DOZARO-905428 format. One line per 4 residues: number of its first residue (from 1); for each residue x, z, y of N, C-alpha, C. Coordinates in steps of 0.001 Angstrom, whole numbers. Atoms other than C-alpha are relative to their C-alpha. Example, Ala and Ser with C-alpha at 12.3 -4.5 7.8 and 13.67 -1.06 7.14 Angstrom:
<recs>
1 = 890:0:-1190:12300:7800:-4500:900:0:1200 ~ -820:-60:-1190:13670:7140:-1060:-770:730:1090 .
</recs>
This chain:
<recs>
1 = 848:0:-1204:0:0:0:877:0:1246 ~ -764:80:-1225:1239:-898:3455:-317:1199:882 ~ 181:-1038:-998:1706:1814:6046:595:-466:1294 ~ -545:360:-1296:2653:1806:9699:1512:6:-29 .
5 = -1455:-71:75:6251:2631:8594:582:-1007:-982 ~ -483:934:1003:6494:185:5688:-981:-1152:-95 ~ 889:1138:-63:4952:-3216:6286:597:-1160:-771 ~ -468:1210:660:5153:-6431:4313:527:-972:1050 .
9 = -503:989:-974:7065:-9320:5953:-1122:-777:672 ~ 1108:755:-589:3773:-11161:6455:-696:818:1080 ~ 656:-850:-980:2159:-8200:8232:857:169:1237 ~ -909:-160:-1134:5213:-7660:10406:20:-1255:859 .
13 = -5:1275:-732:5232:-11338:11363:-1284:-170:794 ~ 1274:95:-706:1539:-11220:12261:-47:937:1202 ~ -21:-953:-1108:2095:-8146:14414:749:-565:1204 ~ -773:578:-1110:4750:-9896:16470:-706:-1222:579 .
17 = 793:1121:-507:2509:-12938:16724:-1091:494:941 ~ 1002:-603:-875:-203:-10706:18197:615:383:1337 ~ -679:-377:-1248:2310:-9395:20743:292:-1242:842 ~ -252:1250:-719:3274:-12965:21667:-1294:-537:603 .
21 = 1289:456:-508:-400:-13872:22027:-453:873:1168 ~ 338:-892:-1109:-887:-10810:24247:726:-430:1277 ~ -737:509:-1170:1817:-12197:26554:-646:-1267:539 ~ 689:1217:-440:-7:-15539:26630:-1292:351:727 .
25 = 1222:-459:-668:-3245:-13741:27509:327:564:1380 ~ -421:-549:-1294:-1397:-11895:30278:294:-1119:993 ~ -309:1140:-863:-133:-15202:31671:-1288:-676:469 ~ 1268:632:-360:-3637:-16701:31587:-795:870:971 .
29 = 751:-905:-870:-5162:-13600:33211:568:25:1411 ~ -595:44:-1331:-2695:-13830:36095:-530:-1195:793 ~ 559:1174:-656:-4058:-17308:36854:-1519:109:148 ~ 1450:-130:-18:-7689:-16388:36084:-349:1481:-179 .
33 = 212:-1453:104:-8307:-12679:36892:-1269:411:-735 ~ 1210:-339:747:-11755:-12839:35277:326:369:-1446 ~ -411:-329:1366:-9882:-12602:31962:386:1468:-156 ~ -224:-1448:111:-9213:-8955:32808:-1161:690:-700 .
37 = 1123:-526:765:-12555:-8480:31083:422:324:-1432 ~ -461:-221:1371:-10557:-8517:27827:1506:220:-91 ~ -1462:-24:98:-6821:-8756:28621:586:1388:-230 ~ -600:-1324:252:-5963:-5008:28940:-285:524:-1406 .
41 = 340:-446:1351:-7801:-4275:25680:885:-693:-1031 ~ -836:729:960:-5792:-6971:23898:1449:461:85 ~ -1365:-540:-119:-2506:-5655:25315:104:1314:-763 ~ -5:-1284:705:-3398:-2190:24013:-44:-218:-1513 .
45 = 78:323:1429:-4296:-3711:20639:1353:-470:-516 ~ -1343:434:394:-890:-5411:20534:916:1207:-158 ~ -775:-1224:143:632:-1967:21081:-332:739:-1277 ~ 398:-614:1260:-1360:-649:18121:652:-723:-1169 .
49 = -558:791:1104:-115:-3484:15915:1518:118:-79 ~ -1471:-65:-9:3541:-3060:16961:442:1429:322 ~ -365:-1320:-502:4709:-66:19035:-702:203:1339 ~ 733:-208:-1255:2748:1540:21911:776:-384:1245 .
53 = -777:310:-1199:5604:1108:24376:152:-1495:235 ~ -118:1451:-173:5586:-2667:23772:-1161:-584:807 ~ 1032:437:-952:2407:-2847:25864:654:-399:1315 ~ -714:326:-1233:4946:-3021:28680:368:-1479:83 .
57 = -417:1413:-25:5859:-6575:27648:-1077:-913:595 ~ 1036:823:-658:2513:-8361:28359:-340:514:1394 ~ 257:-546:-1332:2005:-5979:31292:1018:-532:1000 ~ -1044:517:-886:5335:-7114:32764:-217:-1484:298 .
61 = 285:1430:-218:4374:-10770:32270:-1103:-158:1029 ~ 1119:83:-945:1093:-10240:34087:447:372:1411 ~ -439:-457:-1316:2723:-8315:36939:932:-1015:652 ~ -969:946:-553:5555:-10815:37374:-694:-1245:545 .
65 = 700:1209:-442:3235:-13833:37586:-932:321:1170 ~ 902:-385:-1089:759:-11967:39809:755:133:1314 ~ -776:-165:-1229:3452:-11016:42329:581:-1330:475 ~ -516:1315:-391:4797:-14582:42261:-1084:-862:647 .
69 = 1087:854:-455:1358:-16073:42986:-773:564:1188 ~ 886:-642:-966:-305:-13542:45296:780:849:997 ~ -612:-974:-907:454:-11376:48335:251:1316:-720 ~ -434:-1225:678:2068:-8061:47449:-1155:959:-245 .
73 = 1095:-963:143:-1025:-5928:48068:-996:-462:-1061 ~ 942:542:992:-3288:-8208:46005:568:157:-1405 ~ -641:-97:1316:-809:-8342:43124:108:1450:-455 ~ -119:-1418:354:-308:-4576:43249:-1339:557:-476 .
77 = 1319:-482:404:-4052:-3905:43053:-390:-483:-1380 ~ 387:558:1297:-4674:-6252:40138:907:496:-1118 ~ -947:-417:1035:-1516:-5333:38225:-161:1478:-326 ~ 146:-1427:233:-1946:-1608:38709:-1240:320:-818 .
81 = 1244:-249:724:-5562:-1674:37505:91:-474:-1444 ~ -57:565:1346:-4877:-3910:34504:937:807:-902 ~ -972:-730:823:-1797:-2039:33286:-491:1407:-300 ~ 508:-1355:224:-3326:1399:33768:-1188:-12:-965 .
85 = 1138:106:919:-6504:272:31979:478:-187:-1438 ~ -530:222:1348:-4458:-960:28991:551:1294:-593 ~ -558:-1269:475:-2655:2387:28744:-1113:1006:-288 ~ 1041:-1014:119:-5764:4505:29264:-950:-266:-1162 .
89 = 950:281:1078:-8034:2692:26797:609:391:-1347 ~ -676:-411:1236:-5437:3347:24091:96:1518:-91 ~ -254:-1447:22:-4584:6933:25042:-1302:788:-134 ~ 1234:-778:3:-8127:8151:25695:-756:-105:-1323 .
93 = 782:177:1229:-9800:6649:22630:711:548:-1234 ~ -729:-539:1152:-7037:7828:20285:251:1495:133 ~ -192:-1433:-189:-7081:11366:21690:-1330:733:197 ~ 1255:-723:83:-10723:12259:21246:-914:-59:1202 .
97 = 895:122:-1151:-12191:11303:24635:-1272:-751:-420 ~ 1257:689:323:-15832:10256:24479:16:-1398:598 ~ 67:1379:-473:-16701:6624:24976:-546:-79:1422 ~ 570:43:-1345:-18809:7331:28063:1019:439:1041 .
101 = -1030:-444:-942:-15990:9266:29745:1079:-1066:161 ~ -1019:1047:-62:-13547:6499:28870:-460:-1161:868 ~ 542:1085:-828:-15818:3852:30411:33:383:1474 ~ -20:-460:-1386:-16129:5947:33586:1406:-66:585 .
105 = -1383:15:-479:-12356:6316:33873:472:-1439:209 ~ -431:1397:-116:-11703:2614:33210:-685:-693:1180 ~ 728:610:-1107:-14412:1564:35667:565:467:1342 ~ -603:-512:-1228:-12916:3828:38325:1340:-652:300 .
109 = -1302:659:-180:-9472:2314:37766:-193:-1425:506 ~ 241:1382:-430:-10829:-1219:38085:-589:-54:1407 ~ 589:-14:-1341:-12865:-294:41171:1080:172:1061 ~ -1089:-208:-965:-9792:1021:42971:882:-1238:83 .
113 = -846:1184:6:-7749:-1979:41881:-626:-1183:719 ~ 691:1105:-668:-10356:-4499:43035:-92:231:1501 ~ 86:-297:-1434:-10799:-2723:46358:1348:-232:675 ~ -1341:215:-562:-7043:-2718:46943:297:-1488:129 .
117 = -332:1426:9:-6717:-6394:46018:-829:-801:993 ~ 893:821:-818:-9703:-7657:48002:-146:514:1422 ~ 330:-573:-1306:-10259:-5262:50886:1202:548:774 ~ -1116:-661:-693:-6963:-3513:51646:829:-940:875 .
121 = -764:879:-898:-5142:-6602:53033:-603:-93:1399 ~ 652:61:-1305:-7720:-6883:55816:135:1296:770 ~ -158:-1297:-653:-7483:-3155:56520:1402:134:584 ~ -1381:-137:-446:-3689:-3235:56769:323:-922:1169 .
125 = -257:956:-1080:-3776:-6259:59087:-928:189:1181 ~ 866:-322:-1126:-6416:-4724:61333:-1222:-878:146 ~ 1156:889:-75:-9129:-7264:60532:-1257:625:-577 ~ 1140:-640:633:-11386:-4884:58640:-25:-280:-1487 .
129 = -10:98:1455:-12021:-4348:54944:-725:-1237:-535 ~ 837:1080:532:-14598:-7121:54602:154:-1309:772 ~ -180:1183:-845:-13253:-9676:57087:250:-1252:-831 ~ -323:1176:812:-11847:-11992:54399:-1224:-505:-764 .
133 = 1210:403:725:-15092:-11982:52400:-967:-691:940 ~ 912:607:-966:-17165:-12714:55486:519:-1349:471 ~ -577:1277:-410:-14736:-15452:56525:-229:-1074:-1062 ~ 238:962:1084:-15107:-17106:53111:-1453:-458:-14 .
137 = 1423:353:-27:-18902:-16969:53305:-305:-883:1203 ~ 216:799:-1208:-18834:-18321:56883:533:-1413:-187 ~ -567:1325:250:-16557:-21186:55809:-885:-813:-935 ~ 881:687:933:-18841:-22026:52892:-1311:-405:683 .
141 = 1229:309:-738:-21879:-21873:55191:191:-1202:903 ~ -295:1141:-878:-20255:-24271:57676:119:-1290:-806 ~ -145:1180:849:-19351:-26645:54857:-1367:-513:-448 ~ 1331:406:460:-22925:-26634:53527:-816:-567:1158 .
145 = 756:488:-1161:-24383:-27082:57032:424:-1425:352 ~ -511:1344:-301:-22146:-30109:57642:-458:-1008:-1043 ~ 407:905:1083:-22913:-31627:54232:-1495:-281:64 ~ 1453:177:-48:-26661:-31038:54638:-409:-922:1132 .
149 = 342:854:-1140:-26694:-32740:58019:280:-1474:-289 ~ -359:1374:330:-25159:-35859:56456:-810:-550:-1172 ~ 797:429:1162:-27529:-35972:53472:-1469:32:395 ~ 1365:77:-537:-30834:-37123:54901:-1069:146:-1074 .
153 = 1003:-103:1071:-32509:-37073:51468:-346:1446:-336 ~ 283:-1398:277:-32360:-33265:51369:-1254:459:742 ~ 1169:-599:-627:-35536:-31340:52101:459:954:1102 ~ -448:-864:-1106:-35022:-29756:55570:-363:1464:-204 .
157 = 404:-1383:230:-36973:-26653:54596:876:659:-1060 ~ -875:-539:1049:-34900:-26208:51446:1400:289:523 ~ -1337:-198:-568:-31636:-26653:53343:13:1212:932 ~ 82:-1142:-908:-32769:-24140:55965:-68:1315:-777 .
161 = 101:-1200:821:-33654:-21640:53241:1365:403:-551 ~ -1334:-291:519:-30186:-21921:51711:894:576:1092 ~ -805:-499:-1113:-28550:-21443:55119:-418:1408:400 ~ 474:-1353:-323:-30735:-18414:55811:521:1017:-1009 .
165 = -503:-898:1042:-29710:-16890:52489:1487:279:195 ~ -1441:-165:-196:-26024:-17491:53206:290:854:1239 ~ -167:-843:-1189:-26364:-15972:56682:-341:1458:-310 ~ 370:-1362:405:-28094:-12961:55123:1113:629:-834 .
169 = -1126:-497:798:-25249:-12631:52621:1147:433:910 ~ -1076:-326:-949:-22760:-12679:55501:-283:1346:679 ~ 351:-1223:-723:-24647:-9914:57310:17:1224:-911 ~ 107:-1132:919:-25013:-7754:54183:1326:400:-631 .
173 = -1289:-306:634:-21340:-7800:53162:461:1432:260 ~ -501:-1369:-228:-20360:-4505:54900:-758:1081:-765 ~ 789:-1039:656:-23204:-2566:53285:-121:-197:-1508 ~ 270:291:1409:-23293:-4250:49864:1221:-349:-827 .
177 = -1103:549:775:-19851:-5466:48903:621:1030:-941 ~ -552:-1024:889:-18575:-2159:47507:-884:154:-1236 ~ 911:-64:1146:-21689:-2053:45306:257:-1160:-964 ~ -333:1156:841:-20814:-5542:44050:1288:276:-778 .
181 = -1245:-366:684:-17296:-4307:43268:-277:996:-1126 ~ 354:-977:1032:-18867:-1412:41338:-561:-693:-1236 ~ 562:739:1130:-20790:-3876:39179:1110:-659:-809 ~ -1107:651:694:-17661:-5881:38364:884:1026:-702 .
185 = -840:-1034:597:-15645:-2708:37734:-648:581:-1246 ~ 714:-533:1158:-18329:-1395:35366:48:-976:-1171 ~ -69:1026:1053:-18375:-4670:33443:1398:-37:-602 ~ -1374:11:490:-14564:-4677:33180:278:1239:-853 .
189 = -253:-1228:741:-14478:-1035:32059:-680:12:-1352 ~ 752:1:1255:-17198:-1367:29420:520:-1058:-965 ~ -438:1077:882:-15965:-4688:28075:1354:313:-633 ~ -1304:-322:578:-12381:-3461:27618:-108:1071:-1070 .
193 = 214:-1000:1050:-13584:-412:25698:-554:-657:-1267 ~ 631:629:1158:-15785:-2546:23431:955:-959:-703 ~ -945:932:621:-13120:-5217:22878:1109:743:-723 ~ -1060:-759:669:-10448:-2620:22063:-508:560:-1329 .
197 = 569:-506:1240:-12747:-1027:19496:-193:-1130:-1016 ~ 192:1144:895:-13546:-4473:18078:1326:-442:-611 ~ -1304:427:503:-9873:-5441:17787:561:987:-1031 ~ -623:-1044:828:-8955:-2113:16145:-863:441:-1181 .
201 = 943:-486:1013:-11843:-1865:13697:623:49:-1390 ~ -638:-5:1327:-9545:-2604:10731:1395:610:34 ~ -1324:-608:-126:-6471:-754:12004:-70:1468:-412 ~ 122:-1353:539:-6272:2331:9822:1038:959:574 .
205 = -1033:-884:-535:-3183:3664:11602:-434:730:1259 ~ 511:-712:-1171:-5301:4730:14608:-1400:506:-308 ~ 1336:-581:153:-8350:6964:14684:-656:70:1366 ~ 671:85:-1287:-10760:6197:17508:-1175:960:64 .
209 = 1184:-824:-196:-13485:8341:18987:-1205:-722:-593 ~ 1176:662:594:-16752:7667:17096:-925:-535:1081 ~ 944:594:-944:-19361:5508:18775:-1351:-146:-680 ~ 1337:121:553:-23102:5557:18269:-487:-1446:38 .
213 = 648:1309:-65:-25220:2518:17541:-612:-184:1394 ~ 507:247:-1348:-26375:832:20741:-1433:489:165 ~ 1397:-435:-107:-30001:1667:19953:-127:1507:219 ~ 16:-1449:-207:-29073:5386:20142:758:419:1248 .
217 = -826:-339:-1162:-27038:5167:23337:-849:641:1101 ~ 652:-619:-1152:-27972:7426:26252:1060:513:958 ~ -922:-448:-1030:-26371:8535:29488:224:1510:-123 ~ -257:-1450:48:-24639:11951:29331:-679:709:1168 .
221 = 702:-738:-1043:-26515:14607:31273:911:299:1187 ~ -927:-284:-1098:-23407:15482:33278:140:-1206:922 ~ -95:1230:-774:-23130:11852:34376:-1274:-215:808 ~ 1276:172:-694:-26832:11715:35255:-93:933:1203 .
225 = 79:-966:-1094:-26625:14877:37368:931:-394:1141 ~ -939:421:-1030:-23563:13575:39194:-511:-1182:807 ~ 516:1177:-689:-25191:10239:40000:-1216:334:858 ~ 1156:-406:-807:-28428:11850:41156:441:804:1221 .
229 = -534:-737:-1148:-26411:14202:43367:549:-971:1049 ~ -500:1007:-922:-24699:11151:44869:-1148:-704:722 ~ 1159:658:-597:-28094:9527:45447:-643:886:1070 ~ 566:-936:-977:-29428:12626:47202:890:89:1229 .
233 = -939:-38:-1122:-26285:12783:49338:-151:-1238:872 ~ 160:1231:-774:-26812:9152:50354:-1253:65:874 ~ 1228:-148:-790:-30366:9970:51480:232:930:1196 ~ -307:-929:-1092:-29091:12900:53551:821:-704:1083 .
237 = -842:715:-964:-26462:10672:55169:-813:-1014:800 ~ 835:959:-716:-29067:8037:56028:-901:696:1014 ~ 838:-758:-936:-31357:10640:57593:825:462:1199 ~ -887:-451:-1078:-28392:11938:59599:574:-1165:800 .
241 = -455:1218:-680:-27654:8298:60628:1523:-50:115 ~ -1451:131:76:-24022:8499:59582:341:-1489:-80 ~ -287:1442:-78:-22348:5087:60266:107:-710:-1344 ~ -196:688:1278:-21388:4313:56644:-1089:328:-1018 .
245 = 1028:-479:922:-24598:5742:55152:-659:-1138:-780 ~ 683:1111:679:-26191:2370:54349:820:-531:-1161 ~ -862:492:1068:-23219:1118:52361:133:1001:-1127 ~ -103:-1047:1017:-22868:4440:50560:-1290:66:-819 .
249 = 1281:-40:699:-26587:4396:49705:-151:-1144:-983 ~ 79:1157:898:-26440:891:48245:894:212:-1214 ~ -937:-249:1097:-23399:1854:46179:-545:1052:-962 ~ 556:-1057:852:-25069:5049:44900:-1140:-535:-853 .
253 = 1113:577:754:-28185:3100:43872:495:-898:-1128 ~ -543:889:1025:-26116:523:42001:646:807:-1126 ~ -654:-826:1014:-24048:3188:40225:-1009:703:-892 ~ 1046:-635:799:-27245:4890:39076:-760:-1029:-832 .
257 = 808:1016:685:-29026:1659:38123:719:-595:-1211 ~ -728:660:1088:-26259:253:35889:-176:733:-1331 ~ 180:-673:1294:-26297:2972:33161:-1464:134:-414 ~ 1415:-85:352:-30086:3362:33365:-512:-1336:-525 .
261 = 354:1332:485:-30459:-402:32919:450:-169:-1453 ~ -505:94:1373:-28260:-272:29798:-801:900:-941 ~ 796:-900:837:-30223:2715:28508:-1384:-578:-250 ~ 1284:659:191:-33449:801:29066:64:-1062:-1085 .
265 = -167:1015:1046:-32132:-2062:26929:170:663:-1362 ~ -192:-693:1278:-31031:420:24245:-1325:529:-542 ~ 1331:-433:439:-34598:1789:24147:-751:-1181:-620 ~ 640:1201:566:-35893:-1751:23606:576:-304:-1374 .
269 = -641:269:1289:-33360:-2213:20801:-458:1018:-1048 ~ 502:-1034:908:-34483:1086:19265:-1397:-358:-505 ~ 1363:361:390:-38097:-99:19268:-7:-1199:-932 ~ -92:1174:875:-37109:-3423:17694:385:417:-1412 .
273 = -462:-448:1320:-35242:-1708:14843:-1053:878:-657 ~ 1020:-895:544:-37990:887:14436:-1169:-776:-602 ~ 1101:819:516:-40584:-1863:13912:310:-569:-1379 ~ -461:461:1308:-38495:-3168:10941:-694:-1289:-446 .
277 = 610:1284:333:-40095:-6602:11108:821:-1128:616 ~ -840:1105:-470:-37741:-9602:11335:920:460:1142 ~ -795:-638:-1051:-35248:-7452:13262:922:-1001:684 ~ -970:924:-594:-32624:-10180:13757:-687:-1029:882 .
281 = 725:1008:-774:-35095:-12826:14903:-639:609:1239 ~ 657:-659:-1138:-37033:-10402:17098:1009:394:1064 ~ -1043:-413:-940:-33847:-9039:18659:518:-1213:777 ~ -508:1207:-666:-32602:-12566:19401:-984:-503:1045 .
285 = 1019:504:-924:-35880:-13664:20983:-157:922:1218 ~ 169:-954:-1097:-36219:-10479:23059:1173:-68:959 ~ -1180:35:-864:-32642:-10647:24348:64:-1302:799 ~ 37:1272:-743:-33003:-14329:25264:-1038:96:1116 .
289 = 1063:-157:-1002:-36242:-13493:27071:473:899:1148 ~ -520:-880:-1041:-34548:-10638:28934:1012:-724:878 ~ -977:763:-778:-31753:-12996:29965:-670:-982:947 ~ 706:980:-825:-34172:-15624:31249:-763:682:1131 .
293 = 830:-709:-980:-36374:-13099:33050:737:1189:611 ~ -803:-1134:-458:-33515:-10839:34140:-436:496:1377 ~ 354:-384:-1368:-34537:-10887:37801:-1274:840:45 ~ 1278:-722:15:-38021:-9613:36909:50:1246:-876 .
297 = -54:-1095:962:-36975:-7234:34122:961:1107:416 ~ -1017:-972:-391:-34187:-5385:35966:-614:1367:300 ~ 565:-1286:-408:-36297:-2683:37611:-866:635:-1090 ~ 728:-634:1116:-38719:-2178:34681:915:634:-1035 .
301 = -927:-563:977:-35736:-1631:32365:689:1247:549 ~ -558:-1199:-619:-34191:827:34836:-994:1158:-115 ~ 1023:-1040:121:-37495:2740:34821:-130:491:-1438 ~ 50:-400:1411:-37607:2710:31017:1171:923:-318 .
305 = -1167:-843:221:-34074:4095:30944:-141:1360:652 ~ 196:-1261:-721:-34992:6741:33512:-971:911:-756 ~ 968:-799:744:-38048:7900:31545:610:525:-1298 ~ -620:-455:1242:-36029:8036:28325:1016:1094:275 .
309 = -997:-1008:-335:-33273:10006:30037:-649:1350:299 ~ 664:-1246:-403:-35726:12572:31408:-799:601:-1149 ~ 942:-518:1000:-38234:12858:28550:481:-159:-1444 ~ -545:202:1339:-36029:11858:25563:-1035:-653:-922 .
313 = 1073:683:708:-38620:9349:24357:374:-324:-1443 ~ -391:394:1361:-36631:8170:21340:62:1200:-935 ~ -42:-1205:833:-36022:11700:20078:-1407:457:-366 ~ 1378:-397:276:-39729:12465:20383:-650:-942:-1023 .
317 = 561:952:962:-40601:9289:18499:540:242:-1402 ~ -557:-337:1312:-38310:10387:15692:-561:1302:-547 ~ 520:-1283:435:-40149:13678:15552:1051:1075:-4 ~ -1092:-955:-67:-36954:15505:16443:-30:696:1347 .
321 = -134:-640:-1317:-36298:18068:19185:1006:-748:838 ~ -963:686:-863:-34514:16569:22228:1394:549:-181 ~ -1381:-432:142:-30759:16650:21872:786:-361:1240 ~ -864:299:-1157:-28028:16669:24486:752:-1269:-289 .
325 = -735:1259:179:-26421:13286:25060:1478:300:-131 ~ -1443:-191:186:-22821:13003:23881:775:-920:892 .
</recs>
């Protein structure tokens, strides 16, 4: 039997191939930062297959290319977030941290990194945190206005509606952009945790924190209390007419809505499995329907998640006493 200390030549060769592939992923992620949705998890997995300290190799590739392609502050934000996420997802999950706490930590790391990369350059140059984003939207708006004026076949009302939306986006950047960053950071944090667990599912040399089935997932009470406290604080700040209250309120609402939305979907999945009738087909159809009608289903699913969090609907349906979320 192979062990981590005694591997067959084939296994050893595959491990080094994984490390080489991790470097290729790092190179690709430097050119396309959206790949950070999986890259840190794969670097950490390469460390599991070889040696933990060898995570430094793909991390160094990513950092080197990022600093060569981007301004120093941008490269520092992206590199710092990606490398720290790769280290943390390995360390936390192999040392007994819960999955929810790990997601929170990873999301926080990505949020800081994205803010540094996108907003800090404008702050340091005295243009404001959101000046570059607003300038990009303004440039795109001018381009569309010029193109629309030259395309007489376009419906004037439709073109005006698009321009109004773009102008509204420009005006809402200061109050909404941090909330948008929170959404991206949450997606990056959750996806890296899930991908790392997926990559390591057959790696017996590491023991990961257990994870519940998605249909049983719920938000920890400590997390819920913290988010509700943030929401209440945002309301107090708005009543007091504090200058940054609007942006803080939008961010607090988004941070609360994301986990409740996921919990709402998990309740739907629980009901699908509980029905025990064509589970795979029903699950596929329901998820496709949710994707198509996402805009209309967002708030109802948040409410479902909220009711389940407060009243423990799934536990009651099982005929069990409510339990504390893990």
